[in-house]
Every structure is written in C-alpha cells, then in structure tokens.
mmCIF file of the N, C-alpha and C atoms, coordinates in Angstrom:
data_MODEL
# 
_entry.id   MODEL 
# 
loop_
_atom_site.group_PDB 
_atom_site.id 
_atom_site.type_symbol 
_atom_site.label_atom_id 
_atom_site.label_alt_id 
_atom_site.label_comp_id 
_atom_site.label_asym_id 
_atom_site.label_entity_id 
_atom_site.label_seq_id 
_atom_site.pdbx_PDB_ins_code 
_atom_site.Cartn_x 
_atom_site.Cartn_y 
_atom_site.Cartn_z 
_atom_site.occupancy 
_atom_site.B_iso_or_equiv 
_atom_site.pdbx_formal_charge 
_atom_site.auth_seq_id 
_atom_site.auth_comp_id 
_atom_site.auth_asym_id 
_atom_site.auth_atom_id 
_atom_site.pdbx_PDB_model_num 
ATOM 1   N N  . MET A 1 1  ? 103.979 68.104 90.711 1.00 0.00 ? 1  MET A N  1 
ATOM 2   C CA . MET A 1 1  ? 103.865 66.695 90.476 1.00 0.00 ? 1  MET A CA 1 
ATOM 3   C C  . MET A 1 1  ? 105.071 66.022 91.111 1.00 0.00 ? 1  MET A C  1 
ATOM 4   N N  . GLU A 1 2  ? 104.837 64.939 91.783 1.00 0.00 ? 2  GLU A N  1 
ATOM 5   C CA . GLU A 1 2  ? 105.925 64.169 92.367 1.00 0.00 ? 2  GLU A CA 1 
ATOM 6   C C  . GLU A 1 2  ? 106.272 63.001 91.461 1.00 0.00 ? 2  GLU A C  1 
ATOM 7   N N  . VAL A 1 3  ? 107.553 62.843 91.196 1.00 0.00 ? 3  VAL A N  1 
ATOM 8   C CA . VAL A 1 3  ? 108.053 61.699 90.448 1.00 0.00 ? 3  VAL A CA 1 
ATOM 9   C C  . VAL A 1 3  ? 109.200 61.095 91.239 1.00 0.00 ? 3  VAL A C  1 
ATOM 10  N N  . GLU A 1 4  ? 109.417 59.818 91.038 1.00 0.00 ? 4  GLU A N  1 
ATOM 11  C CA . GLU A 1 4  ? 110.503 59.133 91.714 1.00 0.00 ? 4  GLU A CA 1 
ATOM 12  C C  . GLU A 1 4  ? 111.589 58.829 90.697 1.00 0.00 ? 4  GLU A C  1 
ATOM 13  N N  . ILE A 1 5  ? 112.821 59.285 90.974 1.00 0.00 ? 5  ILE A N  1 
ATOM 14  C CA . ILE A 1 5  ? 113.938 59.093 90.056 1.00 0.00 ? 5  ILE A CA 1 
ATOM 15  C C  . ILE A 1 5  ? 115.043 58.337 90.777 1.00 0.00 ? 5  ILE A C  1 
ATOM 16  N N  . LEU A 1 6  ? 115.522 57.267 90.168 1.00 0.00 ? 6  LEU A N  1 
ATOM 17  C CA . LEU A 1 6  ? 116.623 56.485 90.707 1.00 0.00 ? 6  LEU A CA 1 
ATOM 18  C C  . LEU A 1 6  ? 117.883 56.856 89.930 1.00 0.00 ? 6  LEU A C  1 
ATOM 19  N N  . PHE A 1 7  ? 118.900 57.389 90.639 1.00 0.00 ? 7  PHE A N  1 
ATOM 20  C CA . PHE A 1 7  ? 120.143 57.830 90.020 1.00 0.00 ? 7  PHE A CA 1 
ATOM 21  C C  . PHE A 1 7  ? 121.263 56.826 90.259 1.00 0.00 ? 7  PHE A C  1 
ATOM 22  N N  . HIS A 1 8  ? 122.175 56.715 89.305 1.00 0.00 ? 8  HIS A N  1 
ATOM 23  C CA . HIS A 1 8  ? 123.411 55.955 89.468 1.00 0.00 ? 8  HIS A CA 1 
ATOM 24  C C  . HIS A 1 8  ? 124.324 56.806 90.354 1.00 0.00 ? 8  HIS A C  1 
ATOM 25  N N  . ALA A 1 9  ? 124.822 56.249 91.441 1.00 0.00 ? 9  ALA A N  1 
ATOM 26  C CA . ALA A 1 9  ? 125.574 57.015 92.442 1.00 0.00 ? 9  ALA A CA 1 
ATOM 27  C C  . ALA A 1 9  ? 126.871 57.607 91.898 1.00 0.00 ? 9  ALA A C  1 
ATOM 28  N N  . GLU A 1 10 ? 127.622 56.875 91.121 1.00 0.00 ? 10 GLU A N  1 
ATOM 29  C CA . GLU A 1 10 ? 128.917 57.353 90.650 1.00 0.00 ? 10 GLU A CA 1 
ATOM 30  C C  . GLU A 1 10 ? 128.812 58.215 89.397 1.00 0.00 ? 10 GLU A C  1 
ATOM 31  N N  . LYS A 1 11 ? 127.986 57.802 88.457 1.00 0.00 ? 11 LYS A N  1 
ATOM 32  C CA . LYS A 1 11 ? 127.886 58.516 87.182 1.00 0.00 ? 11 LYS A CA 1 
ATOM 33  C C  . LYS A 1 11 ? 126.885 59.666 87.227 1.00 0.00 ? 11 LYS A C  1 
ATOM 34  N N  . GLU A 1 12 ? 126.059 59.710 88.269 1.00 0.00 ? 12 GLU A N  1 
ATOM 35  C CA . GLU A 1 12 ? 125.034 60.741 88.429 1.00 0.00 ? 12 GLU A CA 1 
ATOM 36  C C  . GLU A 1 12 ? 124.128 60.878 87.205 1.00 0.00 ? 12 GLU A C  1 
ATOM 37  N N  . ILE A 1 13 ? 123.681 59.738 86.690 1.00 0.00 ? 13 ILE A N  1 
ATOM 38  C CA . ILE A 1 13 ? 122.732 59.724 85.577 1.00 0.00 ? 13 ILE A CA 1 
ATOM 39  C C  . ILE A 1 13 ? 121.455 59.025 86.051 1.00 0.00 ? 13 ILE A C  1 
ATOM 40  N N  . PRO A 1 14 ? 120.306 59.447 85.548 1.00 0.00 ? 14 PRO A N  1 
ATOM 41  C CA . PRO A 1 14 ? 119.065 58.777 85.959 1.00 0.00 ? 14 PRO A CA 1 
ATOM 42  C C  . PRO A 1 14 ? 118.980 57.377 85.362 1.00 0.00 ? 14 PRO A C  1 
ATOM 43  N N  . LEU A 1 15 ? 118.542 56.424 86.190 1.00 0.00 ? 15 LEU A N  1 
ATOM 44  C CA . LEU A 1 15 ? 118.369 55.049 85.735 1.00 0.00 ? 15 LEU A CA 1 
ATOM 45  C C  . LEU A 1 15 ? 116.900 54.745 85.445 1.00 0.00 ? 15 LEU A C  1 
ATOM 46  N N  . THR A 1 16 ? 116.020 55.169 86.333 1.00 0.00 ? 16 THR A N  1 
ATOM 47  C CA . THR A 1 16 ? 114.580 54.977 86.122 1.00 0.00 ? 16 THR A CA 1 
ATOM 48  C C  . THR A 1 16 ? 113.821 56.199 86.619 1.00 0.00 ? 16 THR A C  1 
ATOM 49  N N  . ILE A 1 17 ? 112.660 56.412 86.026 1.00 0.00 ? 17 ILE A N  1 
ATOM 50  C CA . ILE A 1 17 ? 111.765 57.483 86.457 1.00 0.00 ? 17 ILE A CA 1 
ATOM 51  C C  . ILE A 1 17 ? 110.362 56.890 86.538 1.00 0.00 ? 17 ILE A C  1 
ATOM 52  N N  . ASP A 1 18 ? 109.735 57.007 87.700 1.00 0.00 ? 18 ASP A N  1 
ATOM 53  C CA . ASP A 1 18 ? 108.369 56.526 87.888 1.00 0.00 ? 18 ASP A CA 1 
ATOM 54  C C  . ASP A 1 18 ? 107.413 57.709 87.827 1.00 0.00 ? 18 ASP A C  1 
ATOM 55  N N  . LEU A 1 19 ? 106.619 57.758 86.763 1.00 0.00 ? 19 LEU A N  1 
ATOM 56  C CA . LEU A 1 19 ? 105.631 58.821 86.573 1.00 0.00 ? 19 LEU A CA 1 
ATOM 57  C C  . LEU A 1 19 ? 104.276 58.358 87.096 1.00 0.00 ? 19 LEU A C  1 
ATOM 58  N N  . PRO A 1 20 ? 103.401 59.295 87.425 1.00 0.00 ? 20 PRO A N  1 
ATOM 59  C CA . PRO A 1 20 ? 102.033 58.893 87.766 1.00 0.00 ? 20 PRO A CA 1 
ATOM 60  C C  . PRO A 1 20 ? 101.353 58.317 86.528 1.00 0.00 ? 20 PRO A C  1 
ATOM 61  N N  . PRO A 1 21 ? 100.287 57.538 86.698 1.00 0.00 ? 21 PRO A N  1 
ATOM 62  C CA . PRO A 1 21 ? 99.622  56.922 85.539 1.00 0.00 ? 21 PRO A CA 1 
ATOM 63  C C  . PRO A 1 21 ? 99.024  57.932 84.563 1.00 0.00 ? 21 PRO A C  1 
ATOM 64  N N  . SER A 1 22 ? 98.624  59.113 85.071 1.00 0.00 ? 22 SER A N  1 
ATOM 65  C CA . SER A 1 22 ? 98.054  60.135 84.184 1.00 0.00 ? 22 SER A CA 1 
ATOM 66  C C  . SER A 1 22 ? 98.405  61.519 84.714 1.00 0.00 ? 22 SER A C  1 
ATOM 67  N N  . VAL A 1 23 ? 98.327  62.508 83.813 1.00 0.00 ? 23 VAL A N  1 
ATOM 68  C CA . VAL A 1 23 ? 98.539  63.905 84.187 1.00 0.00 ? 23 VAL A CA 1 
ATOM 69  C C  . VAL A 1 23 ? 97.370  64.726 83.669 1.00 0.00 ? 23 VAL A C  1 
ATOM 70  N N  . THR A 1 24 ? 97.103  65.825 84.361 1.00 0.00 ? 24 THR A N  1 
ATOM 71  C CA . THR A 1 24 ? 96.052  66.754 83.954 1.00 0.00 ? 24 THR A CA 1 
ATOM 72  C C  . THR A 1 24 ? 96.713  67.960 83.316 1.00 0.00 ? 24 THR A C  1 
ATOM 73  N N  . VAL A 1 25 ? 96.338  68.261 82.076 1.00 0.00 ? 25 VAL A N  1 
ATOM 74  C CA . VAL A 1 25 ? 96.956  69.351 81.321 1.00 0.00 ? 25 VAL A CA 1 
ATOM 75  C C  . VAL A 1 25 ? 95.895  70.171 80.594 1.00 0.00 ? 25 VAL A C  1 
ATOM 76  N N  . GLU A 1 26 ? 96.290  71.367 80.184 1.00 0.00 ? 26 GLU A N  1 
ATOM 77  C CA . GLU A 1 26 ? 95.389  72.246 79.433 1.00 0.00 ? 26 GLU A CA 1 
ATOM 78  C C  . GLU A 1 26 ? 95.675  72.135 77.941 1.00 0.00 ? 26 GLU A C  1 
ATOM 79  N N  . VAL A 1 27 ? 94.630  72.155 77.141 1.00 0.00 ? 27 VAL A N  1 
ATOM 80  C CA . VAL A 1 27 ? 94.767  72.187 75.686 1.00 0.00 ? 27 VAL A CA 1 
ATOM 81  C C  . VAL A 1 27 ? 95.055  73.634 75.294 1.00 0.00 ? 27 VAL A C  1 
ATOM 82  N N  . THR A 1 28 ? 96.236  73.877 74.714 1.00 0.00 ? 28 THR A N  1 
ATOM 83  C CA . THR A 1 28 ? 96.604  75.241 74.345 1.00 0.00 ? 28 THR A CA 1 
ATOM 84  C C  . THR A 1 28 ? 96.194  75.599 72.919 1.00 0.00 ? 28 THR A C  1 
ATOM 85  N N  . TYR A 1 29 ? 96.043  74.576 72.063 1.00 0.00 ? 29 TYR A N  1 
ATOM 86  C CA . TYR A 1 29 ? 95.577  74.868 70.701 1.00 0.00 ? 29 TYR A CA 1 
ATOM 87  C C  . TYR A 1 29 ? 94.919  73.635 70.102 1.00 0.00 ? 29 TYR A C  1 
ATOM 88  N N  . THR A 1 30 ? 93.780  73.843 69.490 1.00 0.00 ? 30 THR A N  1 
ATOM 89  C CA . THR A 1 30 ? 93.124  72.847 68.663 1.00 0.00 ? 30 THR A CA 1 
ATOM 90  C C  . THR A 1 30 ? 92.082  73.552 67.812 1.00 0.00 ? 30 THR A C  1 
ATOM 91  N N  . GLU A 1 31 ? 91.800  72.994 66.673 1.00 0.00 ? 31 GLU A N  1 
ATOM 92  C CA . GLU A 1 31 ? 90.752  73.554 65.811 1.00 0.00 ? 31 GLU A CA 1 
ATOM 93  C C  . GLU A 1 31 ? 89.402  73.307 66.472 1.00 0.00 ? 31 GLU A C  1 
ATOM 94  N N  . PRO A 1 32 ? 88.446  74.219 66.302 1.00 0.00 ? 32 PRO A N  1 
ATOM 95  C CA . PRO A 1 32 ? 87.119  73.991 66.885 1.00 0.00 ? 32 PRO A CA 1 
ATOM 96  C C  . PRO A 1 32 ? 86.445  72.784 66.241 1.00 0.00 ? 32 PRO A C  1 
ATOM 97  N N  . GLY A 1 33 ? 85.721  72.022 67.063 1.00 0.00 ? 33 GLY A N  1 
ATOM 98  C CA . GLY A 1 33 ? 84.977  70.876 66.537 1.00 0.00 ? 33 GLY A CA 1 
ATOM 99  C C  . GLY A 1 33 ? 83.693  71.337 65.886 1.00 0.00 ? 33 GLY A C  1 
ATOM 100 N N  . LEU A 1 34 ? 83.181  70.537 64.989 1.00 0.00 ? 34 LEU A N  1 
ATOM 101 C CA . LEU A 1 34 ? 81.925  70.865 64.328 1.00 0.00 ? 34 LEU A CA 1 
ATOM 102 C C  . LEU A 1 34 ? 80.764  70.461 65.216 1.00 0.00 ? 34 LEU A C  1 
ATOM 103 N N  . ARG A 1 35 ? 79.810  71.340 65.389 1.00 0.00 ? 35 ARG A N  1 
ATOM 104 C CA . ARG A 1 35 ? 78.652  71.061 66.232 1.00 0.00 ? 35 ARG A CA 1 
ATOM 105 C C  . ARG A 1 35 ? 77.878  69.874 65.667 1.00 0.00 ? 35 ARG A C  1 
ATOM 106 N N  . GLY A 1 36 ? 77.513  68.947 66.557 1.00 0.00 ? 36 GLY A N  1 
ATOM 107 C CA . GLY A 1 36 ? 76.734  67.788 66.144 1.00 0.00 ? 36 GLY A CA 1 
ATOM 108 C C  . GLY A 1 36 ? 77.573  66.650 65.597 1.00 0.00 ? 36 GLY A C  1 
ATOM 109 N N  . ASP A 1 37 ? 78.886  66.801 65.528 1.00 0.00 ? 37 ASP A N  1 
ATOM 110 C CA . ASP A 1 37 ? 79.746  65.755 64.969 1.00 0.00 ? 37 ASP A CA 1 
ATOM 111 C C  . ASP A 1 37 ? 80.398  64.957 66.095 1.00 0.00 ? 37 ASP A C  1 
ATOM 112 N N  . THR A 1 38 ? 79.568  64.392 66.994 1.00 0.00 ? 38 THR A N  1 
ATOM 113 C CA . THR A 1 38 ? 80.106  63.649 68.128 1.00 0.00 ? 38 THR A CA 1 
ATOM 114 C C  . THR A 1 38 ? 79.685  62.181 68.117 1.00 0.00 ? 38 THR A C  1 
ATOM 115 N N  . ALA A 1 39 ? 78.954  61.751 67.113 1.00 0.00 ? 39 ALA A N  1 
ATOM 116 C CA . ALA A 1 39 ? 78.453  60.379 67.077 1.00 0.00 ? 39 ALA A CA 1 
ATOM 117 C C  . ALA A 1 39 ? 79.539  59.373 66.725 1.00 0.00 ? 39 ALA A C  1 
ATOM 118 N N  . THR A 1 40 ? 80.575  59.801 66.065 1.00 0.00 ? 40 THR A N  1 
ATOM 119 C CA . THR A 1 40 ? 81.641  58.883 65.674 1.00 0.00 ? 40 THR A CA 1 
ATOM 120 C C  . THR A 1 40 ? 82.817  58.992 66.643 1.00 0.00 ? 40 THR A C  1 
ATOM 121 N N  . ASN A 1 41 ? 83.758  58.091 66.531 1.00 0.00 ? 41 ASN A N  1 
ATOM 122 C CA . ASN A 1 41 ? 84.960  58.137 67.359 1.00 0.00 ? 41 ASN A CA 1 
ATOM 123 C C  . ASN A 1 41 ? 86.069  58.916 66.666 1.00 0.00 ? 41 ASN A C  1 
ATOM 124 N N  . ALA A 1 42 ? 85.704  59.928 65.919 1.00 0.00 ? 42 ALA A N  1 
ATOM 125 C CA . ALA A 1 42 ? 86.682  60.734 65.196 1.00 0.00 ? 42 ALA A CA 1 
ATOM 126 C C  . ALA A 1 42 ? 87.518  61.548 66.177 1.00 0.00 ? 42 ALA A C  1 
ATOM 127 N N  . SER A 1 43 ? 88.721  61.876 65.770 1.00 0.00 ? 43 SER A N  1 
ATOM 128 C CA . SER A 1 43 ? 89.596  62.680 66.623 1.00 0.00 ? 43 SER A CA 1 
ATOM 129 C C  . SER A 1 43 ? 90.290  63.745 65.790 1.00 0.00 ? 43 SER A C  1 
ATOM 130 N N  . LYS A 1 44 ? 90.917  64.665 66.501 1.00 0.00 ? 44 LYS A N  1 
ATOM 131 C CA . LYS A 1 44 ? 91.627  65.764 65.841 1.00 0.00 ? 44 LYS A CA 1 
ATOM 132 C C  . LYS A 1 44 ? 92.899  66.031 66.630 1.00 0.00 ? 44 LYS A C  1 
ATOM 133 N N  . PRO A 1 45 ? 93.902  66.674 66.025 1.00 0.00 ? 45 PRO A N  1 
ATOM 134 C CA . PRO A 1 45 ? 95.131  66.987 66.761 1.00 0.00 ? 45 PRO A CA 1 
ATOM 135 C C  . PRO A 1 45 ? 94.911  68.154 67.722 1.00 0.00 ? 45 PRO A C  1 
ATOM 136 N N  . ALA A 1 46 ? 95.614  68.097 68.852 1.00 0.00 ? 46 ALA A N  1 
ATOM 137 C CA . ALA A 1 46 ? 95.563  69.182 69.834 1.00 0.00 ? 46 ALA A CA 1 
ATOM 138 C C  . ALA A 1 46 ? 96.948  69.327 70.448 1.00 0.00 ? 46 ALA A C  1 
ATOM 139 N N  . THR A 1 47 ? 97.354  70.563 70.705 1.00 0.00 ? 47 THR A N  1 
ATOM 140 C CA . THR A 1 47 ? 98.615  70.828 71.389 1.00 0.00 ? 47 THR A CA 1 
ATOM 141 C C  . THR A 1 47 ? 98.293  71.088 72.849 1.00 0.00 ? 47 THR A C  1 
ATOM 142 N N  . ILE A 1 48 ? 99.035  70.425 73.745 1.00 0.00 ? 48 ILE A N  1 
ATOM 143 C CA . ILE A 1 48 ? 98.821  70.621 75.173 1.00 0.00 ? 48 ILE A CA 1 
ATOM 144 C C  . ILE A 1 48 ? 99.914  71.522 75.734 1.00 0.00 ? 48 ILE A C  1 
ATOM 145 N N  . GLU A 1 49 ? 99.778  71.937 76.989 1.00 0.00 ? 49 GLU A N  1 
ATOM 146 C CA . GLU A 1 49 ? 100.668 72.933 77.573 1.00 0.00 ? 49 GLU A CA 1 
ATOM 147 C C  . GLU A 1 49 ? 102.130 72.519 77.617 1.00 0.00 ? 49 GLU A C  1 
ATOM 148 N N  . THR A 1 50 ? 102.434 71.243 77.493 1.00 0.00 ? 50 THR A N  1 
ATOM 149 C CA . THR A 1 50 ? 103.828 70.793 77.458 1.00 0.00 ? 50 THR A CA 1 
ATOM 150 C C  . THR A 1 50 ? 104.452 70.974 76.083 1.00 0.00 ? 50 THR A C  1 
ATOM 151 N N  . GLY A 1 51 ? 103.618 71.266 75.072 1.00 0.00 ? 51 GLY A N  1 
ATOM 152 C CA . GLY A 1 51 ? 104.088 71.393 73.700 1.00 0.00 ? 51 GLY A CA 1 
ATOM 153 C C  . GLY A 1 51 ? 103.872 70.130 72.882 1.00 0.00 ? 51 GLY A C  1 
ATOM 154 N N  . ALA A 1 52 ? 103.451 69.054 73.544 1.00 0.00 ? 52 ALA A N  1 
ATOM 155 C CA . ALA A 1 52 ? 103.196 67.792 72.841 1.00 0.00 ? 52 ALA A CA 1 
ATOM 156 C C  . ALA A 1 52 ? 101.895 67.894 72.048 1.00 0.00 ? 52 ALA A C  1 
ATOM 157 N N  . GLU A 1 53 ? 101.831 67.162 70.944 1.00 0.00 ? 53 GLU A N  1 
ATOM 158 C CA . GLU A 1 53 ? 100.609 67.102 70.151 1.00 0.00 ? 53 GLU A CA 1 
ATOM 159 C C  . GLU A 1 53 ? 100.003 65.723 70.318 1.00 0.00 ? 53 GLU A C  1 
ATOM 160 N N  . ILE A 1 54 ? 98.730  65.674 70.702 1.00 0.00 ? 54 ILE A N  1 
ATOM 161 C CA . ILE A 1 54 ? 98.031  64.409 70.890 1.00 0.00 ? 54 ILE A CA 1 
ATOM 162 C C  . ILE A 1 54 ? 96.721  64.444 70.116 1.00 0.00 ? 54 ILE A C  1 
ATOM 163 N N  . ARG A 1 55 ? 96.069  63.303 70.003 1.00 0.00 ? 55 ARG A N  1 
ATOM 164 C CA . ARG A 1 55 ? 94.761  63.212 69.350 1.00 0.00 ? 55 ARG A CA 1 
ATOM 165 C C  . ARG A 1 55 ? 93.683  63.265 70.426 1.00 0.00 ? 55 ARG A C  1 
ATOM 166 N N  . VAL A 1 56 ? 92.671  64.099 70.213 1.00 0.00 ? 56 VAL A N  1 
ATOM 167 C CA . VAL A 1 56 ? 91.570  64.253 71.154 1.00 0.00 ? 56 VAL A CA 1 
ATOM 168 C C  . VAL A 1 56 ? 90.244  64.131 70.406 1.00 0.00 ? 56 VAL A C  1 
ATOM 169 N N  . PRO A 1 57 ? 89.150  63.842 71.120 1.00 0.00 ? 57 PRO A N  1 
ATOM 170 C CA . PRO A 1 57 ? 87.834  63.809 70.466 1.00 0.00 ? 57 PRO A CA 1 
ATOM 171 C C  . PRO A 1 57 ? 87.449  65.187 69.931 1.00 0.00 ? 57 PRO A C  1 
ATOM 172 N N  . LEU A 1 58 ? 86.519  65.213 69.006 1.00 0.00 ? 58 LEU A N  1 
ATOM 173 C CA . LEU A 1 58 ? 86.121  66.447 68.335 1.00 0.00 ? 58 LEU A CA 1 
ATOM 174 C C  . LEU A 1 58 ? 85.504  67.478 69.278 1.00 0.00 ? 58 LEU A C  1 
ATOM 175 N N  . PHE A 1 59 ? 84.937  67.049 70.417 1.00 0.00 ? 59 PHE A N  1 
ATOM 176 C CA . PHE A 1 59 ? 84.270  67.996 71.322 1.00 0.00 ? 59 PHE A CA 1 
ATOM 177 C C  . PHE A 1 59 ? 85.242  68.756 72.226 1.00 0.00 ? 59 PHE A C  1 
ATOM 178 N N  . ILE A 1 60 ? 86.517  68.412 72.228 1.00 0.00 ? 60 ILE A N  1 
ATOM 179 C CA . ILE A 1 60 ? 87.511  69.111 73.049 1.00 0.00 ? 60 ILE A CA 1 
ATOM 180 C C  . ILE A 1 60 ? 87.865  70.436 72.381 1.00 0.00 ? 60 ILE A C  1 
ATOM 181 N N  . ASN A 1 61 ? 87.924  71.512 73.184 1.00 0.00 ? 61 ASN A N  1 
ATOM 182 C CA . ASN A 1 61 ? 88.223  72.842 72.667 1.00 0.00 ? 61 ASN A CA 1 
ATOM 183 C C  . ASN A 1 61 ? 89.465  73.414 73.330 1.00 0.00 ? 61 ASN A C  1 
ATOM 184 N N  . GLN A 1 62 ? 89.999  74.459 72.746 1.00 0.00 ? 62 GLN A N  1 
ATOM 185 C CA . GLN A 1 62 ? 91.143  75.166 73.317 1.00 0.00 ? 62 GLN A CA 1 
ATOM 186 C C  . GLN A 1 62 ? 90.748  75.661 74.709 1.00 0.00 ? 62 GLN A C  1 
ATOM 187 N N  . GLY A 1 63 ? 91.633  75.477 75.696 1.00 0.00 ? 63 GLY A N  1 
ATOM 188 C CA . GLY A 1 63 ? 91.361  75.891 77.069 1.00 0.00 ? 63 GLY A CA 1 
ATOM 189 C C  . GLY A 1 63 ? 90.788  74.789 77.940 1.00 0.00 ? 63 GLY A C  1 
ATOM 190 N N  . ASP A 1 64 ? 90.331  73.689 77.340 1.00 0.00 ? 64 ASP A N  1 
ATOM 191 C CA . ASP A 1 64 ? 89.811  72.572 78.133 1.00 0.00 ? 64 ASP A CA 1 
ATOM 192 C C  . ASP A 1 64 ? 90.941  71.908 78.909 1.00 0.00 ? 64 ASP A C  1 
ATOM 193 N N  . ILE A 1 65 ? 90.608  71.353 80.059 1.00 0.00 ? 65 ILE A N  1 
ATOM 194 C CA . ILE A 1 65 ? 91.547  70.605 80.882 1.00 0.00 ? 65 ILE A CA 1 
ATOM 195 C C  . ILE A 1 65 ? 91.240  69.124 80.667 1.00 0.00 ? 65 ILE A C  1 
ATOM 196 N N  . ILE A 1 66 ? 92.271  68.350 80.311 1.00 0.00 ? 66 ILE A N  1 
ATOM 197 C CA . ILE A 1 66 ? 92.083  66.930 80.002 1.00 0.00 ? 66 ILE A CA 1 
ATOM 198 C C  . ILE A 1 66 ? 93.087  66.078 80.772 1.00 0.00 ? 66 ILE A C  1 
ATOM 199 N N  . LYS A 1 67 ? 92.786  64.779 80.865 1.00 0.00 ? 67 LYS A N  1 
ATOM 200 C CA . LYS A 1 67 ? 93.720  63.815 81.439 1.00 0.00 ? 67 LYS A CA 1 
ATOM 201 C C  . LYS A 1 67 ? 94.396  63.073 80.297 1.00 0.00 ? 67 LYS A C  1 
ATOM 202 N N  . VAL A 1 68 ? 95.720  62.885 80.441 1.00 0.00 ? 68 VAL A N  1 
ATOM 203 C CA . VAL A 1 68 ? 96.509  62.204 79.419 1.00 0.00 ? 68 VAL A CA 1 
ATOM 204 C C  . VAL A 1 68 ? 97.261  61.056 80.077 1.00 0.00 ? 68 VAL A C  1 
ATOM 205 N N  . ASP A 1 69 ? 97.266  59.898 79.441 1.00 0.00 ? 69 ASP A N  1 
ATOM 206 C CA . ASP A 1 69 ? 97.983  58.724 79.916 1.00 0.00 ? 69 ASP A CA 1 
ATOM 207 C C  . ASP A 1 69 ? 99.484  58.956 79.745 1.00 0.00 ? 69 ASP A C  1 
ATOM 208 N N  . THR A 1 70 ? 100.276 58.809 80.829 1.00 0.00 ? 70 THR A N  1 
ATOM 209 C CA . THR A 1 70 ? 101.710 59.072 80.737 1.00 0.00 ? 70 THR A CA 1 
ATOM 210 C C  . THR A 1 70 ? 102.489 57.929 80.089 1.00 0.00 ? 70 THR A C  1 
ATOM 211 N N  . THR A 1 71 ? 101.902 56.746 79.987 1.00 0.00 ? 71 THR A N  1 
ATOM 212 C CA . THR A 1 71 ? 102.638 55.631 79.379 1.00 0.00 ? 71 THR A CA 1 
ATOM 213 C C  . THR A 1 71 ? 102.648 55.703 77.858 1.00 0.00 ? 71 THR A C  1 
ATOM 214 N N  . ASN A 1 72 ? 101.553 56.209 77.258 1.00 0.00 ? 72 ASN A N  1 
ATOM 215 C CA . ASN A 1 72 ? 101.501 56.237 75.789 1.00 0.00 ? 72 ASN A CA 1 
ATOM 216 C C  . ASN A 1 72 ? 101.087 57.591 75.209 1.00 0.00 ? 72 ASN A C  1 
ATOM 217 N N  . GLY A 1 73 ? 100.751 58.561 76.065 1.00 0.00 ? 73 GLY A N  1 
ATOM 218 C CA . GLY A 1 73 ? 100.395 59.891 75.583 1.00 0.00 ? 73 GLY A CA 1 
ATOM 219 C C  . GLY A 1 73 ? 98.999  59.999 75.011 1.00 0.00 ? 73 GLY A C  1 
ATOM 220 N N  . ASP A 1 74 ? 98.130  59.032 75.306 1.00 0.00 ? 74 ASP A N  1 
ATOM 221 C CA . ASP A 1 74 ? 96.760  59.061 74.778 1.00 0.00 ? 74 ASP A CA 1 
ATOM 222 C C  . ASP A 1 74 ? 95.834  59.864 75.661 1.00 0.00 ? 74 ASP A C  1 
ATOM 223 N N  . TYR A 1 75 ? 94.831  60.469 75.032 1.00 0.00 ? 75 TYR A N  1 
ATOM 224 C CA . TYR A 1 75 ? 93.748  61.153 75.727 1.00 0.00 ? 75 TYR A CA 1 
ATOM 225 C C  . TYR A 1 75 ? 92.970  60.139 76.551 1.00 0.00 ? 75 TYR A C  1 
ATOM 226 N N  . ILE A 1 76 ? 92.635  60.487 77.824 1.00 0.00 ? 76 ILE A N  1 
ATOM 227 C CA . ILE A 1 76 ? 91.819  59.607 78.657 1.00 0.00 ? 76 ILE A CA 1 
ATOM 228 C C  . ILE A 1 76 ? 90.407  60.157 78.787 1.00 0.00 ? 76 ILE A C  1 
ATOM 229 N N  . GLU A 1 77 ? 90.307  61.403 79.307 1.00 0.00 ? 77 GLU A N  1 
ATOM 230 C CA . GLU A 1 77 ? 89.000  62.008 79.534 1.00 0.00 ? 77 GLU A CA 1 
ATOM 231 C C  . GLU A 1 77 ? 89.154  63.494 79.778 1.00 0.00 ? 77 GLU A C  1 
ATOM 232 N N  . ARG A 1 78 ? 88.030  64.187 79.744 1.00 0.00 ? 78 ARG A N  1 
ATOM 233 C CA . ARG A 1 78 ? 88.023  65.606 80.114 1.00 0.00 ? 78 ARG A CA 1 
ATOM 234 C C  . ARG A 1 78 ? 88.062  65.663 81.639 1.00 0.00 ? 78 ARG A C  1 
ATOM 235 N N  . ALA A 1 79 ? 88.928  66.492 82.193 1.00 0.00 ? 79 ALA A N  1 
ATOM 236 C CA . ALA A 1 79 ? 89.048  66.602 83.641 1.00 0.00 ? 79 ALA A CA 1 
ATOM 237 C C  . ALA A 1 79 ? 87.956  67.505 84.193 1.00 0.00 ? 79 ALA A C  1 
ATOM 238 N N  . LYS A 1 80 ? 87.615  67.273 85.434 1.00 0.00 ? 80 LYS A N  1 
ATOM 239 C CA . LYS A 1 80 ? 86.554  68.055 86.077 1.00 0.00 ? 80 LYS A CA 1 
ATOM 240 C C  . LYS A 1 80 ? 87.119  69.127 86.945 1.00 0.00 ? 80 LYS A C  1 
# 
C-alpha cells in the first residue's frame, strides 16, 4: 500500500499521513452468522488482520475479504 507522509525536516516527526479511502483486509475472527438472519441491518463484531475490531453484517464469515473505510473504520462491502 502506498501512503504519503509529510515529515518535519528538523524534528523528523510526521506531520500528515494521506491514506487511501479504503483498504482490503481479511476477517481473521468472527462468530458464524445465523442462516436466514440477513433481513435486518444487524451486525456483529469481527477482528481483521490488523488486529482491529469492527462491526460487520451477519453474513460475513472468518476468512472473508472485506473493504474497510480508512477514515472511520467502518465496513464498506465484501471484496471480490
């Protein structure tokens, strides 16, 4: 992944970091969803490969590849 980082020349500290709008990650752990329980907008916790925990729809399973919004950490969609 390419990111753009602006450093302070003298102090050598990062000033800004420009991330892409979304990242594609693998779900490393989540409880299995209940079959047929997809009519509502219910969600469940899932751990992604970075170690972060986010909320995903019930149909997402362990091993699925998903897109996550980098500005707020929200689930966007299942990646293809």
